[in-house]
LUMMIMI-999768 format. One record per residue (C-alpha): chain; x, y, z; residue in one letter. Coordinates in nm, 4 decimals. Layout:
// residues N
<pt chaine="A" east="X" north="Y" up="Z" residu="A"/>
...
This chain:
// residues 274
<pt chaine="A" east="-0.3880" north="8.2823" up="3.7942" residu="X"/>
<pt chaine="A" east="-0.5983" north="8.5344" up="3.5956" residu="X"/>
<pt chaine="A" east="-0.7017" north="8.8440" up="3.7861" residu="X"/>
<pt chaine="A" east="-1.0718" north="8.9149" up="3.7871" residu="X"/>
<pt chaine="A" east="-1.3394" north="8.9877" up="4.0438" residu="X"/>
<pt chaine="A" east="-1.6824" north="8.8553" up="4.1323" residu="X"/>
<pt chaine="A" east="-1.8916" north="9.1323" up="4.2853" residu="X"/>
<pt chaine="A" east="-2.1065" north="8.9535" up="4.5411" residu="X"/>
<pt chaine="A" east="-2.3072" north="9.2603" up="4.6428" residu="X"/>
<pt chaine="A" east="-2.4183" north="9.4674" up="4.3440" residu="X"/>
<pt chaine="A" east="-2.7258" north="9.6771" up="4.2679" residu="X"/>
<pt chaine="A" east="-2.8946" north="9.7773" up="3.9450" residu="X"/>
<pt chaine="A" east="-3.0231" north="10.1146" up="3.8357" residu="X"/>
<pt chaine="A" east="-3.3829" north="10.0952" up="3.7178" residu="X"/>
<pt chaine="A" east="-3.2811" north="10.3115" up="3.4198" residu="X"/>
<pt chaine="A" east="-2.9725" north="10.1025" up="3.3440" residu="X"/>
<pt chaine="A" east="-2.7851" north="10.1286" up="3.0174" residu="X"/>
<pt chaine="A" east="-2.7235" north="9.7767" up="2.8729" residu="X"/>
<pt chaine="A" east="-2.4067" north="9.9009" up="2.7048" residu="X"/>
<pt chaine="A" east="-2.2452" north="9.9260" up="3.0496" residu="X"/>
<pt chaine="A" east="-2.2722" north="9.5494" up="3.0882" residu="X"/>
<pt chaine="A" east="-2.1427" north="9.4931" up="2.7381" residu="X"/>
<pt chaine="A" east="-1.8356" north="9.6954" up="2.8369" residu="X"/>
<pt chaine="A" east="-1.7953" north="9.4916" up="3.1573" residu="X"/>
<pt chaine="A" east="-1.7916" north="9.1743" up="2.9510" residu="X"/>
<pt chaine="A" east="-1.5374" north="9.3218" up="2.7101" residu="X"/>
<pt chaine="A" east="-1.3082" north="9.4495" up="2.9872" residu="X"/>
<pt chaine="A" east="-1.2966" north="9.1155" up="3.1712" residu="X"/>
<pt chaine="A" east="-1.2255" north="9.2834" up="3.5055" residu="X"/>
<pt chaine="A" east="-1.5542" north="9.1603" up="3.6558" residu="X"/>
<pt chaine="A" east="-1.6547" north="8.8007" up="3.5847" residu="X"/>
<pt chaine="A" east="-1.9930" north="8.8006" up="3.7599" residu="X"/>
<pt chaine="A" east="-2.2346" north="9.0329" up="3.9402" residu="X"/>
<pt chaine="A" east="-2.4618" north="8.9113" up="4.2194" residu="X"/>
<pt chaine="A" east="-2.7381" north="9.1599" up="4.1488" residu="X"/>
<pt chaine="A" east="-2.9616" north="9.2411" up="4.4446" residu="X"/>
<pt chaine="A" east="-3.3093" north="9.3854" up="4.4010" residu="X"/>
<pt chaine="A" east="-3.3771" north="9.6854" up="4.6222" residu="X"/>
<pt chaine="A" east="-3.7494" north="9.7408" up="4.6666" residu="X"/>
<pt chaine="A" east="-3.7483" north="9.8987" up="5.0114" residu="X"/>
<pt chaine="A" east="-3.6657" north="10.2507" up="4.8899" residu="X"/>
<pt chaine="A" east="-3.8808" north="10.4977" up="4.7008" residu="X"/>
<pt chaine="A" east="-3.7414" north="10.6041" up="4.3640" residu="X"/>
<pt chaine="A" east="-3.6433" north="10.9719" up="4.3391" residu="X"/>
<pt chaine="A" east="-3.5052" north="11.1931" up="4.0583" residu="X"/>
<pt chaine="A" east="-3.1504" north="11.1042" up="4.1696" residu="X"/>
<pt chaine="A" east="-3.1984" north="10.7526" up="4.3096" residu="X"/>
<pt chaine="A" east="-3.3149" north="10.4665" up="4.0885" residu="X"/>
<pt chaine="A" east="-3.3209" north="10.1281" up="4.2684" residu="X"/>
<pt chaine="A" east="-3.4275" north="9.8373" up="4.0480" residu="X"/>
<pt chaine="A" east="-3.7074" north="9.5963" up="4.1282" residu="X"/>
<pt chaine="A" east="-3.6812" north="9.2180" up="4.1241" residu="X"/>
<pt chaine="A" east="-3.8476" north="9.2161" up="3.7820" residu="X"/>
<pt chaine="A" east="-3.5837" north="9.4533" up="3.6444" residu="X"/>
<pt chaine="A" east="-3.2999" north="9.2507" up="3.7959" residu="X"/>
<pt chaine="A" east="-3.4431" north="8.9374" up="3.6331" residu="X"/>
<pt chaine="A" east="-3.4682" north="9.1217" up="3.3020" residu="X"/>
<pt chaine="A" east="-3.1004" north="9.2194" up="3.3205" residu="X"/>
<pt chaine="A" east="-3.0051" north="8.8593" up="3.4028" residu="X"/>
<pt chaine="A" east="-3.1897" north="8.7380" up="3.0922" residu="X"/>
<pt chaine="A" east="-3.0045" north="8.9938" up="2.8827" residu="X"/>
<pt chaine="A" east="-2.6655" north="8.8996" up="3.0291" residu="X"/>
<pt chaine="A" east="-2.6789" north="8.5346" up="3.1396" residu="X"/>
<pt chaine="A" east="-2.3716" north="8.4220" up="3.3281" residu="X"/>
<pt chaine="A" east="-2.2657" north="8.7795" up="3.4041" residu="X"/>
<pt chaine="A" east="-2.5652" north="8.8729" up="3.6202" residu="X"/>
<pt chaine="A" east="-2.6882" north="8.6411" up="3.8952" residu="X"/>
<pt chaine="A" east="-3.0286" north="8.7644" up="4.0193" residu="X"/>
<pt chaine="A" east="-3.1233" north="8.7945" up="4.3871" residu="X"/>
<pt chaine="A" east="-3.4902" north="8.8724" up="4.4556" residu="X"/>
<pt chaine="A" east="-3.6100" north="9.1055" up="4.7282" residu="X"/>
<pt chaine="A" east="-3.7754" north="8.9592" up="5.0399" residu="X"/>
<pt chaine="A" east="-4.0966" north="9.1448" up="5.1144" residu="X"/>
<pt chaine="A" east="-4.1437" north="9.1293" up="5.4919" residu="X"/>
<pt chaine="A" east="-4.5201" north="9.1727" up="5.4534" residu="X"/>
<pt chaine="A" east="-4.5429" north="8.8445" up="5.2612" residu="X"/>
<pt chaine="A" east="-4.4951" north="8.4889" up="5.3770" residu="X"/>
<pt chaine="A" east="-4.3072" north="8.1849" up="5.2540" residu="X"/>
<pt chaine="A" east="-4.5172" north="8.1603" up="4.9369" residu="X"/>
<pt chaine="A" east="-4.3200" north="8.4491" up="4.7838" residu="X"/>
<pt chaine="A" east="-3.9974" north="8.2447" up="4.7935" residu="X"/>
<pt chaine="A" east="-4.1265" north="7.9697" up="4.5670" residu="X"/>
<pt chaine="A" east="-4.2588" north="8.2342" up="4.3283" residu="X"/>
<pt chaine="A" east="-3.9210" north="8.4105" up="4.3162" residu="X"/>
<pt chaine="A" east="-3.7517" north="8.0789" up="4.2437" residu="X"/>
<pt chaine="A" east="-3.9952" north="8.0049" up="3.9616" residu="X"/>
<pt chaine="A" east="-3.9306" north="8.3496" up="3.8138" residu="X"/>
<pt chaine="A" east="-3.5589" north="8.2741" up="3.7927" residu="X"/>
<pt chaine="A" east="-3.4043" north="8.4195" up="4.1086" residu="X"/>
<pt chaine="A" east="-3.0908" north="8.2421" up="4.2260" residu="X"/>
<pt chaine="A" east="-3.0885" north="8.3947" up="4.5730" residu="X"/>
<pt chaine="A" east="-3.2595" north="8.6450" up="4.7998" residu="X"/>
<pt chaine="A" east="-3.1837" north="8.9898" up="4.9417" residu="X"/>
<pt chaine="A" east="-3.2857" north="9.0786" up="5.2991" residu="X"/>
<pt chaine="A" east="-3.2805" north="9.4363" up="5.4251" residu="X"/>
<pt chaine="A" east="-3.4771" north="9.6698" up="5.6561" residu="X"/>
<pt chaine="A" east="-3.7019" north="9.4147" up="5.8320" residu="X"/>
<pt chaine="A" east="-4.0013" north="9.5196" up="6.0378" residu="X"/>
<pt chaine="A" east="-3.8918" north="9.2861" up="6.3190" residu="X"/>
<pt chaine="A" east="-3.5467" north="9.1493" up="6.4025" residu="X"/>
<pt chaine="A" east="-3.4073" north="8.9203" up="6.1333" residu="X"/>
<pt chaine="A" east="-3.4248" north="8.6227" up="6.3702" residu="X"/>
<pt chaine="A" east="-3.7844" north="8.6831" up="6.4740" residu="X"/>
<pt chaine="A" east="-3.9721" north="8.3529" up="6.4577" residu="X"/>
<pt chaine="A" east="-4.2345" north="8.5131" up="6.2345" residu="X"/>
<pt chaine="A" east="-3.9760" north="8.5096" up="5.9539" residu="X"/>
<pt chaine="A" east="-3.8691" north="8.1467" up="5.9972" residu="X"/>
<pt chaine="A" east="-4.1159" north="8.0105" up="5.7357" residu="X"/>
<pt chaine="A" east="-3.9426" north="8.2349" up="5.4794" residu="X"/>
<pt chaine="A" east="-3.6032" north="8.0916" up="5.5719" residu="X"/>
<pt chaine="A" east="-3.7374" north="7.7372" up="5.5727" residu="X"/>
<pt chaine="A" east="-3.8666" north="7.7832" up="5.2183" residu="X"/>
<pt chaine="A" east="-3.5337" north="7.9279" up="5.1057" residu="X"/>
<pt chaine="A" east="-3.3464" north="7.6333" up="5.2552" residu="X"/>
<pt chaine="A" east="-3.5777" north="7.3864" up="5.0821" residu="X"/>
<pt chaine="A" east="-3.5281" north="7.5592" up="4.7453" residu="X"/>
<pt chaine="A" east="-3.1503" north="7.6043" up="4.7921" residu="X"/>
<pt chaine="A" east="-3.1692" north="7.9846" up="4.7655" residu="X"/>
<pt chaine="A" east="-2.8880" north="8.1722" up="4.9449" residu="X"/>
<pt chaine="A" east="-2.9890" north="8.4818" up="5.1402" residu="X"/>
<pt chaine="A" east="-2.7731" north="8.7925" up="5.1577" residu="X"/>
<pt chaine="A" east="-2.8611" north="8.9983" up="5.4652" residu="X"/>
<pt chaine="A" east="-2.7698" north="9.3617" up="5.5061" residu="X"/>
<pt chaine="A" east="-2.6025" north="9.3723" up="5.8474" residu="X"/>
<pt chaine="A" east="-2.4920" north="9.6700" up="6.0541" residu="X"/>
<pt chaine="A" east="-2.4949" north="10.0375" up="5.9769" residu="X"/>
<pt chaine="A" east="-2.7239" north="10.1530" up="5.6974" residu="X"/>
<pt chaine="A" east="-2.7682" north="10.4684" up="5.4897" residu="X"/>
<pt chaine="A" east="-3.0092" north="10.7080" up="5.6551" residu="X"/>
<pt chaine="A" east="-3.3589" north="10.7207" up="5.5106" residu="X"/>
<pt chaine="A" east="-3.6685" north="10.9013" up="5.6341" residu="X"/>
<pt chaine="A" east="-3.9869" north="10.6999" up="5.6644" residu="X"/>
<pt chaine="A" east="-4.1365" north="10.8740" up="5.3639" residu="X"/>
<pt chaine="A" east="-3.8402" north="10.7491" up="5.1606" residu="X"/>
<pt chaine="A" east="-3.9287" north="10.3861" up="5.2340" residu="X"/>
<pt chaine="A" east="-4.1887" north="10.1789" up="5.0505" residu="X"/>
<pt chaine="A" east="-4.3323" north="10.0711" up="5.3866" residu="X"/>
<pt chaine="A" east="-4.3274" north="10.3122" up="5.6850" residu="X"/>
<pt chaine="A" east="-4.2744" north="10.0224" up="5.9277" residu="X"/>
<pt chaine="A" east="-3.9454" north="9.9135" up="5.7719" residu="X"/>
<pt chaine="A" east="-3.6567" north="9.9837" up="6.0080" residu="X"/>
<pt chaine="A" east="-3.4657" north="10.3077" up="5.9612" residu="X"/>
<pt chaine="A" east="-3.1592" north="10.2082" up="6.1646" residu="X"/>
<pt chaine="A" east="-2.9294" north="9.9068" up="6.2036" residu="X"/>
<pt chaine="A" east="-3.0611" north="9.7703" up="6.5345" residu="X"/>
<pt chaine="A" east="-3.2866" north="9.5065" up="6.3727" residu="X"/>
<pt chaine="A" east="-3.0034" north="9.3955" up="6.1410" residu="X"/>
<pt chaine="A" east="-2.7254" north="9.3032" up="6.3836" residu="X"/>
<pt chaine="A" east="-2.4836" north="9.0312" up="6.2647" residu="X"/>
<pt chaine="A" east="-2.5624" north="8.8090" up="6.5639" residu="X"/>
<pt chaine="A" east="-2.9218" north="8.7715" up="6.4438" residu="X"/>
<pt chaine="A" east="-2.7919" north="8.5620" up="6.1541" residu="X"/>
<pt chaine="A" east="-2.6487" north="8.3072" up="6.3988" residu="X"/>
<pt chaine="A" east="-2.9810" north="8.1711" up="6.5182" residu="X"/>
<pt chaine="A" east="-3.0995" north="8.1441" up="6.1568" residu="X"/>
<pt chaine="A" east="-2.7810" north="7.9543" up="6.0688" residu="X"/>
<pt chaine="A" east="-2.8343" north="7.7164" up="6.3601" residu="X"/>
<pt chaine="A" east="-3.2018" north="7.6564" up="6.2783" residu="X"/>
<pt chaine="A" east="-3.1413" north="7.6042" up="5.9053" residu="X"/>
<pt chaine="A" east="-2.7963" north="7.4421" up="5.8642" residu="X"/>
<pt chaine="A" east="-2.8476" north="7.3716" up="5.4911" residu="X"/>
<pt chaine="A" east="-2.9374" north="7.7346" up="5.4182" residu="X"/>
<pt chaine="A" east="-2.6524" north="7.9425" up="5.2747" residu="X"/>
<pt chaine="A" east="-2.6339" north="8.2769" up="5.4547" residu="X"/>
<pt chaine="A" east="-2.4281" north="8.5831" up="5.3671" residu="X"/>
<pt chaine="A" east="-2.3554" north="8.8879" up="5.5791" residu="X"/>
<pt chaine="A" east="-2.3836" north="9.1868" up="5.3488" residu="X"/>
<pt chaine="A" east="-2.1092" north="9.4267" up="5.4626" residu="X"/>
<pt chaine="A" east="-1.9200" north="9.3584" up="5.7840" residu="X"/>
<pt chaine="A" east="-2.1852" north="9.4354" up="6.0421" residu="X"/>
<pt chaine="A" east="-2.0071" north="9.7558" up="6.1425" residu="X"/>
<pt chaine="A" east="-2.0008" north="9.8566" up="6.4297" residu="X"/>
<pt chaine="A" east="-2.0559" north="9.4978" up="6.5520" residu="X"/>
<pt chaine="A" east="-1.7605" north="9.3277" up="6.3829" residu="X"/>
<pt chaine="A" east="-1.7078" north="9.1129" up="6.6922" residu="X"/>
<pt chaine="A" east="-2.0472" north="8.9575" up="6.6185" residu="X"/>
<pt chaine="A" east="-1.9401" north="8.8914" up="6.2606" residu="X"/>
<pt chaine="A" east="-1.6319" north="8.7134" up="6.3991" residu="X"/>
<pt chaine="A" east="-1.8464" north="8.4767" up="6.6049" residu="X"/>
<pt chaine="A" east="-2.0819" north="8.4143" up="6.3135" residu="X"/>
<pt chaine="A" east="-1.7967" north="8.3184" up="6.0798" residu="X"/>
<pt chaine="A" east="-1.6212" north="8.1169" up="6.3497" residu="X"/>
<pt chaine="A" east="-1.9127" north="7.8950" up="6.4518" residu="X"/>
<pt chaine="A" east="-2.1338" north="7.8421" up="6.1471" residu="X"/>
<pt chaine="A" east="-2.0240" north="7.6542" up="5.8365" residu="X"/>
<pt chaine="A" east="-2.3173" north="7.7902" up="5.6320" residu="X"/>
<pt chaine="A" east="-2.2275" north="8.1581" up="5.6862" residu="X"/>
<pt chaine="A" east="-2.0123" north="8.3839" up="5.4662" residu="X"/>
<pt chaine="A" east="-1.9465" north="8.7588" up="5.4529" residu="X"/>
<pt chaine="A" east="-1.9711" north="8.9822" up="5.1477" residu="X"/>
<pt chaine="A" east="-1.7375" north="9.2671" up="5.2399" residu="X"/>
<pt chaine="A" east="-1.8220" north="9.6175" up="5.1165" residu="X"/>
<pt chaine="A" east="-1.9540" north="9.9533" up="5.2263" residu="X"/>
<pt chaine="A" east="-1.8009" north="10.0932" up="5.5437" residu="X"/>
<pt chaine="A" east="-1.5091" north="9.8465" up="5.5540" residu="X"/>
<pt chaine="A" east="-1.3138" north="9.8164" up="5.8778" residu="X"/>
<pt chaine="A" east="-0.9731" north="9.7543" up="5.7198" residu="X"/>
<pt chaine="A" east="-0.8020" north="9.7268" up="6.0585" residu="X"/>
<pt chaine="A" east="-1.0408" north="9.4479" up="6.1565" residu="X"/>
<pt chaine="A" east="-0.9730" north="9.2696" up="5.8285" residu="X"/>
<pt chaine="A" east="-0.5967" north="9.2922" up="5.8756" residu="X"/>
<pt chaine="A" east="-0.6235" north="9.1496" up="6.2258" residu="X"/>
<pt chaine="A" east="-0.8631" north="8.8669" up="6.1378" residu="X"/>
<pt chaine="A" east="-0.8011" north="8.7420" up="5.7840" residu="X"/>
<pt chaine="A" east="-0.5587" north="8.4805" up="5.9157" residu="X"/>
<pt chaine="A" east="-0.7886" north="8.3662" up="6.1983" residu="X"/>
<pt chaine="A" east="-0.9449" north="8.0219" up="6.1680" residu="X"/>
<pt chaine="A" east="-1.2941" north="7.8941" up="6.2292" residu="X"/>
<pt chaine="A" east="-1.3926" north="7.6284" up="6.4804" residu="X"/>
<pt chaine="A" east="-1.3270" north="7.3660" up="6.2106" residu="X"/>
<pt chaine="A" east="-0.9952" north="7.5191" up="6.0993" residu="X"/>
<pt chaine="A" east="-1.1080" north="7.7086" up="5.7874" residu="X"/>
<pt chaine="A" east="-0.9122" north="8.0356" up="5.7385" residu="X"/>
<pt chaine="A" east="-1.1279" north="8.3447" up="5.7689" residu="X"/>
<pt chaine="A" east="-1.0052" north="8.4661" up="5.4312" residu="X"/>
<pt chaine="A" east="-1.1902" north="8.1684" up="5.2806" residu="X"/>
<pt chaine="A" east="-1.5167" north="8.2835" up="5.4413" residu="X"/>
<pt chaine="A" east="-1.5149" north="8.6377" up="5.2996" residu="X"/>
<pt chaine="A" east="-1.6042" north="8.7552" up="4.9500" residu="X"/>
<pt chaine="A" east="-1.5336" north="9.0725" up="4.7566" residu="X"/>
<pt chaine="A" east="-1.8123" north="9.3175" up="4.6781" residu="X"/>
<pt chaine="A" east="-1.8589" north="9.6849" up="4.5949" residu="X"/>
<pt chaine="A" east="-2.2229" north="9.7694" up="4.6802" residu="X"/>
<pt chaine="A" east="-2.2158" north="9.9706" up="4.3556" residu="X"/>
<pt chaine="A" east="-2.5188" north="10.0646" up="4.1480" residu="X"/>
<pt chaine="A" east="-2.4505" north="9.9358" up="3.7967" residu="X"/>
<pt chaine="A" east="-2.5894" north="10.0634" up="3.4709" residu="X"/>
<pt chaine="A" east="-2.4790" north="10.4270" up="3.4910" residu="X"/>
<pt chaine="A" east="-2.1584" north="10.6228" up="3.4410" residu="X"/>
<pt chaine="A" east="-1.9738" north="10.5148" up="3.7581" residu="X"/>
<pt chaine="A" east="-1.8000" north="10.2063" up="3.6205" residu="X"/>
<pt chaine="A" east="-1.4498" north="10.3530" up="3.6447" residu="X"/>
<pt chaine="A" east="-1.5088" north="10.4307" up="4.0124" residu="X"/>
<pt chaine="A" east="-1.6096" north="10.0680" up="4.0662" residu="X"/>
<pt chaine="A" east="-1.2926" north="9.9543" up="3.8887" residu="X"/>
<pt chaine="A" east="-1.0907" north="10.1710" up="4.1277" residu="X"/>
<pt chaine="A" east="-1.2498" north="9.9852" up="4.4208" residu="X"/>
<pt chaine="A" east="-1.1377" north="9.6576" up="4.2657" residu="X"/>
<pt chaine="A" east="-0.7847" north="9.7829" up="4.2074" residu="X"/>
<pt chaine="A" east="-0.7597" north="9.9215" up="4.5599" residu="X"/>
<pt chaine="A" east="-0.8619" north="9.5876" up="4.7098" residu="X"/>
<pt chaine="A" east="-0.6035" north="9.4050" up="4.5003" residu="X"/>
<pt chaine="A" east="-0.3383" north="9.6517" up="4.6147" residu="X"/>
<pt chaine="A" east="-0.4462" north="9.5960" up="4.9740" residu="X"/>
<pt chaine="A" east="-0.3742" north="9.2240" up="4.9454" residu="X"/>
<pt chaine="A" east="-0.0541" north="9.2740" up="4.7459" residu="X"/>
<pt chaine="A" east="0.1021" north="9.5387" up="4.9672" residu="X"/>
<pt chaine="A" east="-0.0456" north="9.4966" up="5.3148" residu="X"/>
<pt chaine="A" east="-0.0618" north="9.1203" up="5.2721" residu="X"/>
<pt chaine="A" east="0.3138" north="9.1034" up="5.2116" residu="X"/>
<pt chaine="A" east="0.3710" north="9.1029" up="5.5875" residu="X"/>
<pt chaine="A" east="0.0905" north="8.8631" up="5.6862" residu="X"/>
<pt chaine="A" east="0.0382" north="8.4884" up="5.6449" residu="X"/>
<pt chaine="A" east="-0.2657" north="8.5159" up="5.4206" residu="X"/>
<pt chaine="A" east="-0.1639" north="8.2580" up="5.1616" residu="X"/>
<pt chaine="A" east="-0.3839" north="8.2832" up="4.8499" residu="X"/>
<pt chaine="A" east="-0.6136" north="8.5288" up="5.0223" residu="X"/>
<pt chaine="A" east="-0.6356" north="8.7705" up="4.7295" residu="X"/>
<pt chaine="A" east="-0.7624" north="8.5080" up="4.4847" residu="X"/>
<pt chaine="A" east="-0.9917" north="8.3608" up="4.7508" residu="X"/>
<pt chaine="A" east="-1.1341" north="8.6987" up="4.8418" residu="X"/>
<pt chaine="A" east="-1.1681" north="8.8438" up="4.4911" residu="X"/>
<pt chaine="A" east="-1.3367" north="8.5457" up="4.3256" residu="X"/>
<pt chaine="A" east="-1.2415" north="8.1978" up="4.4505" residu="X"/>
<pt chaine="A" east="-1.4631" north="8.1919" up="4.7583" residu="X"/>
<pt chaine="A" east="-1.7658" north="8.3058" up="4.5573" residu="X"/>
<pt chaine="A" east="-1.7075" north="8.0386" up="4.2943" residu="X"/>
<pt chaine="A" east="-1.6815" north="7.7659" up="4.5581" residu="X"/>
<pt chaine="A" east="-1.9859" north="7.9024" up="4.7407" residu="X"/>
<pt chaine="A" east="-2.1994" north="7.8596" up="4.4289" residu="X"/>
<pt chaine="A" east="-2.0994" north="7.4927" up="4.3975" residu="X"/>
<pt chaine="A" east="-2.0985" north="7.4015" up="4.7652" residu="X"/>
<pt chaine="A" east="-2.3537" north="7.1544" up="4.8987" residu="X"/>
<pt chaine="A" east="-2.4271" north="7.1780" up="5.2710" residu="X"/>
């Protein structure tokens, strides 16, 4: 089986160099990038998060390689979801809510996403520190307490046809991630950031309530910002993860976990009908 990766949690620099994506296509190491807009942070001289419009622009330049995820603005209602769909967004990115993710005030947003078949990737767990003046809205949360993994469970139960993804592992609440993956067929995890490798080793061969191996519910990602000069560092993340499955996985019953984790689960997720 050919070795390649699908990065299910990627970000774009607002000042991105298109030649970087041309190189990615030539190298063949990354088959697809799920590109998440990041409009909650203020741009600085050293930090350049791309808007939804810029992510959509990059997807038009590199169709097939870049899959665009639009940013959910917590100040807006469900009408924004239909607009994002019309603009060309495949999915949605949720991060730094004003209220808990499972607050009923947000349910119309999730209902619209379910109706339009737009997956939502939620940042869960620990988050990079930001002062209020570094956020585009001072009421956006600065810590992880409003983004606990267990908050995704009630959304999954209320909207069973809505595809939901835990961005990262929900650290330090990995036990909540376990329950979310175990109970809900419409939930996946995009694993990156502060990875708890010990937790992965101990749980990749667990099975869900319906008997699905956990390694078929988790997807590779880097949380990298693409479009700059850090591509080789991203490639090292990919190679390390492959080595993890090859070497650590030798002593565990993980089956085809490497192929599932690196790209297979993401490919099936895109085609799956709930």
